[in-house]
N, C-alpha and C positions, 0 to 999 in steps of 0.2 A: 275439521274442514267443513263438515256439513253444517256446523253451528255458524260458521262465518258466512257460508252461502245463504243460509236462512236469514241472517241479520242483514246482509247486503240487499236481499230482495225486498225486505221490509223497509229498509231505509237507504235510498240511493246515495245520500251524502256520505255514509260510512264506506261505501264501495269506493268512492273517489279518494278518500283519505287512505284507505288500505292500499290502493293501487299506487299512489304517490309514495307511500312509505316503502312499498315493495321495490319500486324503481330506484329510490335512493339507496336502499340496502343492497340491491343488486349491483348498482354502480360502485358502491364502496367495496363490496366483495371482489368485483372484477379488478378494481384498482389495486387492492391488496394482493390479489392473485398475480397480477402482472409484476408487482414489486417483488413478490416472493420468488417468482421465476427468475427475475433478474438477479436478485440477491444470491440465490442458491446456484445459479450458473456461475457467478463470480467465485463462490466458495469452491465449486468443482474445479475451476481453472487454477485457483491458488493452491488447492490441495495437490493437484497434479504437479505443480511446480515444486511444492515442498517435497514430494516423493520422487523428484527427478524423473518423472514420466513425461519426457519431452515429446513423445509421439502423441500423447493425450493433449498436451498443451497446444501442439500444432493443429490438432483436430478442432480444438475449441476456439482458436483465434479467428476472429472475423476479418473480412477484408478491410484494409486501412481506410477506404472511403466511407466506411460505416460511422466513423467518428467525425462529426462535423467540426469545422474549424472553430465554431463558436464554443464548442464543449471541450476542446482540447485543454489539457492542463499545461500551464506555462511552466517550463522547467528551466528557464534561463536564470538571469540575475534576480528577477522579481520573485521567483520561487513562490508563486501563488497557485492555489488550487481552486477550480470552479466547483462550487457545491452542487451544480446541476448535473455533473457527470454521474451517470448511473454506476451502480456497484460493478456490473459486468464490464463496462468500459474502463473503469478504474483497474479491474483485474487484468484486462488486456494490456493496459499501459504498464502495469507491473511486470507482466510476462515479457513484454518487449524490452523493458529496462534490464531484466535478467538476461535475456538472450544477447543483448548488446553490451552487457557488462557495464551498464551506465549506473554507477552507484549514486551519483548525485540525484538522478531522476528517481531511483528507487527510494531514497530516504525522504524526498519531498512527498512521494506517494504514500510512504509509510506514515509520515506525520499527518496526512490527510485521509487516512483510510476510512471508508464509510462502513456503517453497521459493525459487524464483528470481523471484518477482513483483517484488521490489525492483529488479531489473535493468531490467525494463520500466518501472517507476515512475520510474526515474532520468530517462527521457526526458520525463516530465511535470513534473518538479520546477521547472525554469526557467519554464515556462509558468504554473504555479500561483503561483510567487513573484512574477512580474511582475504578474499579475492581483491578487494579494493586496496588493502594494505600492500599486497604484492605488486599491484600496478603502480601505486604511489611511490614505493621504494625504488622501482625500476625507472620511473620517469623523472624524479626530482634529485637534485644534487646541490650542495654537499650535505646540508643538514635541513631538517624541518622541525618546527616546534611541536611539542606534545599538544599544545592548544590547537594547532592546525588539524592534527589527527582527531581531536575531540570534536571539532566543528564538522569536519568532513565525514567522519564515520558515525555521527549522530550519537555521541556519548553524553551522559548527563554531567559527569565531573572528571577532573583530571586524574584522580586516583583510579577510577574505573578504566580510563584510557591507558594509563601506565601498565596496569595489570594485563590488559589485552595486548599491548605492544610487547611486553616481556614474554608472554605466552607464545607470541608469533615470531620471536627471535630478533626483536629490535635491539640495536646496540645504542646505548645512551651516551651522550657527551655531556660532561659536567663542565660548567663554566668555572674558570679558575677563581678562587676566592669566594665561591658561592656555597652556601650551606642549604641543606634541604634537598628535596628530590630533584632529579635531573629534569631539564626543560627542553633539551634538544635530542633528536634522533639522528645518528649518522647513517644516511641512506646507503652509501656505498658499502660500508662494513655490514650493514643489516641485510644486504642482498643475498649474502651467503653463497 
């Protein structure tokens, strides 16, 4: 520190350069600090949801007016996600989707998870899928395609979907004359 002070007294140009560099570095650090606070607040909220600590989730939720309409994620038919949404606001939307049992919104948010949030959301996926399966079976009649479940429950392929459906008690209907794996689920029989 004394060497720097000695140099700046000897050469005033060095002092200006050092001051500018310090301001830029400080601004960058403050920005990183704000981003880190936002990111880790999001992780705290998602972790509370993973652990089923709904009291903690409720403490963390901010008032709905804090998310501006410009930053809201569209969860309708367009299924778009605005990249400007902060990690914490994303986590708030995930918590609200979980509270409302809105599996469509959850999977849109899961697909667009910022930073490392997706890794925490991985722990929620099976729980949301099981809940969504029960809701779908109760709401739809008489049959649904396995492809519908694949798209709705955000599976990668039909085999993975069939495995999940079998595990959750789905009753399959085979079309007459068809060979290969079943393509339809009998909702009424699966309700159990």
